C-alpha positions in Angstrom: -42.5 13.3 -22.3 -45.5 11.1 -21.7 -45.4 7.4 -22.0 -46.7 5.9 -25.2 -50.0 4.2 -24.5 -51.3 1.0 -26.1 -54.3 0.8 -28.4 -56.5 -0.5 -25.6 -55.8 2.4 -23.3 -58.9 4.3 -24.5 -60.7 1.6 -26.4 -62.6 -0.8 -24.1 -63.6 -3.1 -27.0 -59.9 -4.2 -27.3 -59.5 -5.2 -23.6 -61.1 -8.6 -23.7 -58.9 -9.8 -26.6 -55.8 -8.4 -24.9 -56.5 -10.3 -21.7 -56.9 -13.6 -23.6 -53.7 -13.0 -25.5 -51.8 -12.8 -22.2 -53.7 -15.9 -20.9 -52.9 -17.9 -24.0 -49.2 -16.8 -23.8 -49.2 -17.9 -20.1 -50.0 -21.5 -21.1 -47.0 -21.9 -23.4 -44.4 -19.3 -22.2 -42.7 -19.9 -18.8 -41.5 -16.3 -18.7 -45.1 -14.9 -18.9 -46.4 -13.7 -15.5 -49.9 -14.8 -16.3 -48.6 -18.4 -16.2 -48.8 -18.4 -12.4 -52.1 -17.0 -11.2 -53.3 -17.0 -7.6 -56.5 -19.1 -7.3 -58.9 -18.5 -4.5 -61.6 -21.0 -3.4 -64.1 -20.8 -0.5 -63.7 -22.8 2.7 -66.6 -22.2 4.9 -66.2 -18.8 6.5 -62.7 -18.3 5.0 -61.2 -17.9 1.5 -58.2 -20.0 0.6 -55.6 -19.0 -2.0 -52.6 -20.6 -3.7 -50.5 -20.3 -6.9 -51.3 -22.7 -9.7 -49.8 -23.2 -13.2 -52.1 -22.2 -15.9 -52.5 -25.2 -18.2 -55.2 -24.0 -20.6 -56.9 -20.8 -21.7 -59.7 -21.4 -24.2 -61.1 -18.0 -25.3 -63.9 -19.6 -27.4 -65.2 -21.5 -24.4 -64.3 -18.8 -21.9 -62.5 -21.5 -19.9 -59.3 -21.5 -17.8 -57.6 -24.8 -16.8 -55.2 -26.0 -14.2 -54.1 -29.4 -12.8 -54.2 -30.6 -9.2 -54.1 -33.6 -6.9 -57.6 -35.1 -6.3 -56.7 -35.3 -2.6 -55.8 -31.6 -2.2 -57.9 -29.4 0.1 -59.0 -27.3 -2.8 -61.0 -30.2 -4.2 -63.1 -30.6 -1.1 -63.6 -26.8 -1.1 -64.8 -26.8 -4.7 -67.1 -29.7 -4.1 -68.9 -27.6 -1.5 -68.7 -24.3 -3.4 -67.6 -24.4 -7.0 -67.2 -20.6 -7.3 -63.6 -19.8 -8.1 -61.5 -16.7 -8.4 -58.3 -16.0 -10.4 -55.8 -13.2 -9.9 -53.2 -12.4 -12.5 -50.6 -9.7 -12.7 -48.0 -8.9 -15.4 -45.3 -6.8 -13.9 -43.8 -5.6 -17.2 -47.1 -4.7 -18.8 -48.6 -3.4 -15.5 -51.8 -5.3 -16.1 -53.9 -6.9 -13.4 -56.8 -9.2 -14.2 -59.3 -10.6 -11.7 -61.5 -13.4 -13.1 -64.6 -15.0 -11.5 -65.9 -18.3 -12.7 -67.5 -21.6 -11.9 -65.3 -24.7 -11.6 -65.8 -28.2 -12.9 -63.7 -31.1 -11.5 -62.6 -33.6 -14.2 -61.4 -37.0 -12.9 -60.6 -40.1 -15.0 -62.5 -38.8 -18.0 -61.5 -37.9 -21.5 -60.3 -34.4 -20.4 -58.0 -35.9 -17.8 -56.8 -38.7 -20.1 -55.8 -36.2 -22.7 -54.2 -33.8 -20.2 -52.2 -36.7 -18.5 -50.9 -37.9 -21.8 -49.4 -34.4 -22.4 -48.0 -34.1 -18.8 -44.2 -34.3 -18.6 -42.5 -36.7 -16.2 -41.2 -34.0 -13.9 -44.9 -32.9 -13.3 -46.3 -36.5 -13.2 -43.8 -37.2 -10.3 -45.7 -34.9 -8.0 -48.8 -37.2 -8.3 -46.8 -40.2 -6.9 -47.1 -39.1 -3.3 -48.5 -41.7 -1.0 -49.9 -39.0 1.3 -52.3 -36.3 0.4 -50.9 -32.8 -0.2 -50.9 -30.9 3.1 -50.6 -34.0 5.3 -48.6 -33.6 8.5 -45.2 -35.2 8.3 -42.5 -36.1 10.9 -39.7 -35.2 8.4 -39.3 -32.8 5.5 -39.7 -34.5 2.2 -41.1 -33.8 -1.3 -44.0 -36.3 -1.0 -43.0 -38.7 -3.7 -40.8 -41.7 -3.0 -37.3 -40.8 -1.6 -35.5 -42.6 -4.3 -36.9 -40.2 -6.8 -35.4 -37.1 -5.2 -33.2 -35.4 -7.7 -34.1 -37.6 -10.6 -37.1 -38.5 -12.7 -38.7 -42.0 -13.1 -39.4 -43.7 -16.3 -42.6 -42.5 -17.7 -44.2 -46.0 -17.5 -43.6 -45.9 -13.7 -45.6 -42.7 -13.4 -48.9 -44.1 -14.6 -50.0 -44.9 -11.1 -50.1 -41.2 -10.5 -53.1 -40.9 -12.8 -55.2 -42.1 -9.9 -54.5 -38.8 -8.1 -54.6 -36.5 -11.1 -57.5 -34.2 -11.9 -58.1 -31.2 -14.1 -60.0 -28.1 -13.0 -61.8 -26.2 -15.7 -63.3 -22.9 -14.8 -66.0 -21.2 -16.9 -65.3 -17.5 -16.6 -68.3 -15.2 -16.3 -66.7 -11.9 -15.1 -63.4 -10.1 -15.3 -61.9 -7.0 -13.9 -59.0 -5.4 -15.7 -56.6 -2.8 -14.4 -53.8 -1.1 -16.4 -51.3 1.0 -14.5 -50.0 4.0 -16.4 -48.1 7.1 -15.4 -50.4 9.4 -17.3 -53.5 7.8 -15.7 -54.7 4.3 -14.8 -57.4 2.5 -16.6 -59.9 0.0 -15.2 -62.7 -2.0 -16.7 -65.3 -4.6 -15.8 -66.2 -7.3 -18.3 -69.4 -9.4 -18.1 -69.5 -12.6 -20.2 -72.9 -13.8 -21.0 -72.7 -16.7 -23.5 -71.2 -15.0 -26.6 -72.1 -11.5 -25.4 -69.2 -9.4 -24.0 -70.2 -6.3 -22.0 -67.4 -4.0 -21.1 -67.7 -0.9 -18.9 -65.1 1.5 -17.7 -64.6 1.8 -14.0 -62.9 4.4 -11.9 -59.4 3.0 -11.0 
């Protein structure tokens, strides 16, 4: 007996909406696999990847958002080359999405002020580190002050972390979608040109 296929299996016009449904879910649902994409930036001759937490998915703007420390190495990489690449995979749904875009770094502007106001204490604590992420250390430690290990500060005491906080917004211009199915995989490429969405089937 063959596996029941979703509506988008043979209808490429439904794929774009399905992707953004999963992205939007990833922002609010901690159990959604799309919440933790791999992000790849360019460092000279090499690419550099890491997992981030998806903090915003704005279908109308074609924008994905995550937060980071201004002192992290990805910031210097993006300042030199603002092309950015996201990789998502939902194990249960067997859907992979690769998304290409152009990143904008927001720092101490209205975007960061609004995002910081909504950031929980447990996340703000990460921006209290005196040293930049990736700095060499003589001892293992979490970065933030030792007295905060295992507990959270008062929210007023985290405001200094705003100096290290920034928001990366990425305007997505191309996606590749792969759906794994026992009766036959499906793959599509989506080009985003302003409000025009062009979807073509690809060989898986």
